[in-house]
N, C-alpha and C positions, 0 to 999 in steps of 0.2 A: 504493500500500500504506500510505502514511502515514495515510490516513483511517481505517484499521482501528484502530490504537491510539488515535487521537483520539476516535473515537466509542465505543470500549470504555471509555475513561477517562470520557467523559461519562455512560455508563451506570452506571459505578461511583459517580460523583458523585451521581446521582439516586437510585439504589437504596439506597446506604449511609445516606441521610438517614432512612430508615425505622427505623434501628437505633440512633439516638442519642437521648439524653435531652433533653427540652425545656429542661431547666435548664442544659445545656452552653453555655459562652460562645460556642462556634463557631456555634450556631444563629442568633444575632443577625447574624453575618457572612454566613451562608448566605442569610438573608432579604434582606440588602442587595444581594447579587449576583444574586438570583433574577430581578429585572426585566431588567437588561441581558443576562443569560444567555439568557432566554426570547426576547428580541428578536433576539439573535444566531442562535438556532435558526430563527426565522421567516425571516430574511434568507437563511440558508443554504439553506432549502427553496426560496425564490424563486430563488436562484442555480441550483439544480439544474433548476428549471422553465425557466429562461432558456436552457438548452442544447437546447431543442426546435428542430427544423429551421427553423421560421419565423423564429427569432432569429439564424440563422447568416449572414444576408446583409443588405445595405443598412445596414451599420454598427450593426446591432441587437445585436451581441455586446457592445457597451459596456454594455448593460443588465445582463448577468451580472457585469461588472466592478464596476458601482455596487452591486449586491447584495452582492458579496463585500467591498467596501470598507465597506459598512454593517455587515456581520458583524464585521469587524475593529474598527471603532469601538466597537461594543457590547461586544465582548470586552475592549477596552482600558479601558472604564469599569469593568467587573467586576474587571479586574486591578488597577486603581488602588485600589479598595476593599480588595482582599486585601493588597496590599503596605503599605498605610497602617496596618495593625493586626497586625504580626507576632507580637505577644504573645497574640493571641486564639486561637491554635491551636498544637498540638504538631507535631513533624515527621511523625508518623504521620497526623495529621489533614490536614496540608498535602498529603501524598502522595495521600490518598484524595479530597479535595475540591477542592483548589486547583491542584495540579500539572497536572491535565487542562485547566484553564482557561488556564494559562500556555502550555502546549504548543499548544493550539488557537489562542490569540491569535497566537503567533509564526508558526505555519504559515499562518494566514489572511492575515497581513501579506505574507508571501512570495508566496502564491498570488494575492493581489490584483494584485501587480506582474506576475506571469506572465500572468494573465488580461488585464491591460491591454496587454501586449506582443502577445499573440495577437490581440486585437481590432484593434490597430494594423497588424499585419502583413497580415492578410487583407483589408484595405480595398482598394478599387479603386485602380489606378495606384500600387501599393505600390513604393517605391524601396528597393533593398537597402542603400544607404548610410544613409538615414534610419532604416531598420529597425535597422541595427547601432547607430547612435547612441542610438536609443530603448532598446535592450537595455543598452547601457553605462550610460546614465543611471539605469535601473532598478536595476542592481546597486549603483551608488554610493548611490542613495537607500535601498536595503535596508540597506546597511552603516551609513550615517549614522543611520537610524532605529533599527537594532539597538543601536548604541553608545549613543544617547541614552536609550532606554528602559532598557537594562541599567544604565547608570551613574546616571541620574536617579532610578530607582526601586529601585536595588540589587537587580536581578532577573537573576542570572547564568543561570538556566535559560532565560529569554527569549533571551539572547544566544546560547546554545548551539543553540537551535532555529533561529535565523537562520543560524548556521553550517551546520547540517544542510541547510537549504534551499539555501544557496549552493553547498555541495558537491554537492548533487543536480543543480543547474543546470550546474555545471562538469563533472560526470561525463557528463551527457547531451550537452553540447556536445562533449566529447572523443570520445564514441562517434560523433557525427555527422561529426566531422572524419575519423575513421578510416575510416568507411564510404564517405565521398565523396571521399577522396583517390584520384587516378588518376595512372597513369604517363604521362609524355609519350610521344608516338609517335616522337620523334626519336632514341630510343635513348640519351639522355643519362643516364637513370637518375634524373633529378630528379623531384620530385613537385610537383603543383600542386593547389590547392583550387578547386573549382568556384565560380562566382560566387554561388550561392545561400547560401554560407557566408561571405559578406563580413563580416569583423570577428569571426569565430568564435574565433580564437585569443586576440584581445584580451579578448573576453568571458570566456573560460576563465580567463585570468590575473587579470582583475578579480575574478572569483568566488573564486579562491584567496586573493587579497589581502584581500578582504572577510572571508573566513573567518578568516584570521589576526587581523585587527583585532578582529572580534567576539569571538573566543576570548580575546583579551587583555583585552578589556573585561569579559568574564565572570569572568576570573581576578581582576582588580582589584576587581570588585564582591564577589567571594567573600571576598577578603582584607581588604576594607574600606579599600582604599587611596584 
């Protein structure tokens, strides 16, 4: 469902440009981000195409991961341009033109790591322990990346989007744990988690911790600390 507000925001960004004056200072900024924004859309389209059945085996899912990472990189370039000139737009203009870019950038970053994990897990001879460590490393990477961008660019919205993504992963992991918990047959009343969810609880706790850290970074960026 997250893609709905993202692409609605992109639609607003594109359509609203027909109703602004050519003399407006924000026009120069829109022209500067047009290139990387268009490239991001192209790679996003390729990402969708990479989910065709022929790319779901023989490690070809890494193609979709590369497409999404390229999308993230292009959006990062656009975001860099936006945050470098905060006096070129009003709060209303930011909401209409640049907030969608920031949300898109943040979610693409999270989605890239999720995509990478999916490609890693479905490979042949997949090992549960290695899959778990890959997931843990991705959460830590998302947290560090979120904090770095939020603080370095003073972009609290980006940090909050990373929080949103981490919470989504935590909630999904919690649901999987609840569904797959089974009662032991010995009548002890204790619960055990099936092997397929190796490291799931650790993953959930890491996501919660990452959410708190990124939220704190967003607060600091907002207050200018």
